[in-house]
C-alpha positions as CSV (number, residue, x, y, z in Angstrom):
1,M,-15.8,-22.6,-27.0
2,L,-15.7,-22.8,-30.8
3,N,-12.3,-21.5,-31.6
4,K,-10.4,-22.1,-28.4
5,T,-6.7,-21.4,-28.4
6,Q,-3.8,-21.2,-25.9
7,V,-0.9,-18.8,-26.2
8,K,2.2,-18.5,-24.0
9,V,3.4,-14.9,-23.9
10,I,6.7,-13.5,-22.6
11,I,6.8,-9.7,-21.8
12,S,10.1,-8.0,-21.3
13,G,11.0,-4.4,-20.4
14,R,10.1,-2.6,-17.2
15,V,7.3,-5.1,-16.3
16,Q,8.0,-6.1,-12.7
17,G,7.1,-3.8,-9.8
18,V,4.6,-1.8,-11.9
19,F,1.4,-3.8,-11.2
20,Y,1.7,-5.6,-14.5
21,R,0.5,-8.9,-13.1
22,A,-2.4,-7.3,-11.3
23,R,-3.6,-5.3,-14.3
24,T,-3.1,-8.4,-16.6
25,K,-5.4,-10.3,-14.3
26,N,-8.0,-7.5,-14.2
27,T,-8.0,-7.4,-18.0
28,A,-8.1,-11.2,-18.4
29,D,-11.0,-11.4,-16.0
30,R,-12.9,-8.7,-17.8
31,L,-12.4,-10.4,-21.2
32,G,-13.1,-13.9,-19.9
33,I,-9.6,-15.2,-20.5
34,K,-8.4,-18.2,-18.4
35,G,-4.7,-19.0,-17.6
36,Y,-2.1,-17.3,-15.4
37,V,0.5,-14.6,-15.2
38,K,3.8,-14.8,-13.2
39,N,7.1,-13.0,-12.8
40,L,10.3,-14.7,-14.1
41,P,13.7,-14.5,-12.5
42,N,15.2,-12.6,-15.4
43,G,12.8,-9.6,-14.9
44,S,10.3,-10.6,-17.6
45,V,6.7,-11.6,-17.1
46,E,5.2,-14.9,-18.4
47,A,1.5,-15.4,-19.2
48,V,-0.6,-18.1,-20.6
49,F,-3.9,-17.1,-22.1
50,Q,-6.6,-19.6,-23.0
51,G,-9.8,-18.7,-24.7
52,E,-11.5,-17.7,-28.0
53,Q,-9.0,-16.7,-30.7
54,P,-10.2,-13.0,-31.1
55,I,-10.2,-12.5,-27.3
56,V,-6.8,-14.0,-26.8
57,T,-5.5,-11.8,-29.6
58,Q,-7.0,-8.7,-27.9
59,M,-5.3,-9.8,-24.7
60,I,-1.9,-10.1,-26.5
61,E,-2.4,-6.6,-27.9
62,W,-3.0,-5.3,-24.4
63,C,0.3,-6.8,-23.3
64,H,2.1,-4.5,-25.7
65,K,0.9,-1.5,-23.6
66,G,0.5,-2.9,-20.2
67,P,-0.3,-0.6,-17.2
68,A,0.7,3.0,-17.2
69,A,3.9,2.6,-15.2
70,S,5.3,-0.2,-17.3
71,K,7.6,0.1,-20.3
72,V,7.1,-2.8,-22.5
73,E,10.1,-3.5,-24.8
74,H,9.2,-6.9,-26.4
75,V,6.2,-9.3,-26.5
76,Q,6.8,-12.9,-27.7
77,A,3.6,-14.9,-28.2
78,K,3.6,-18.5,-29.2
79,E,0.6,-20.7,-29.7
80,T,0.8,-23.9,-27.5
81,K,-1.1,-27.1,-27.3
82,I,-4.0,-27.1,-24.8
83,L,-3.1,-29.9,-22.4
84,S,-5.8,-28.9,-19.8
85,N,-8.4,-26.4,-19.4
86,F,-7.8,-23.6,-16.9
87,E,-10.8,-22.8,-14.6
88,T,-9.8,-19.2,-13.8
89,F,-7.1,-16.6,-14.5
90,E,-4.6,-16.5,-11.6
91,I,-1.5,-14.7,-10.6
92,R,1.2,-17.2,-9.8
93,Y,4.1,-16.6,-7.4
């Protein structure tokens, strides 16, 4: 990858119990993004996206909408240091 980046994203609003993680995985797999998504105890969702800069940006834009049943109120994205390469995109529990 030429312009590989890693971004940690926190999504808040009505994002648990609305298939947010499953749809995030579907979208990440379709775009070729690696990383993970998981629910947080406070009702938010955390995701780490690793891939080419333009594709990661596209994934973050998708997070602002999410699946139809969700109501995204805030998306916080922060570029992080790449400590290891993810092999796949997974849902963590």
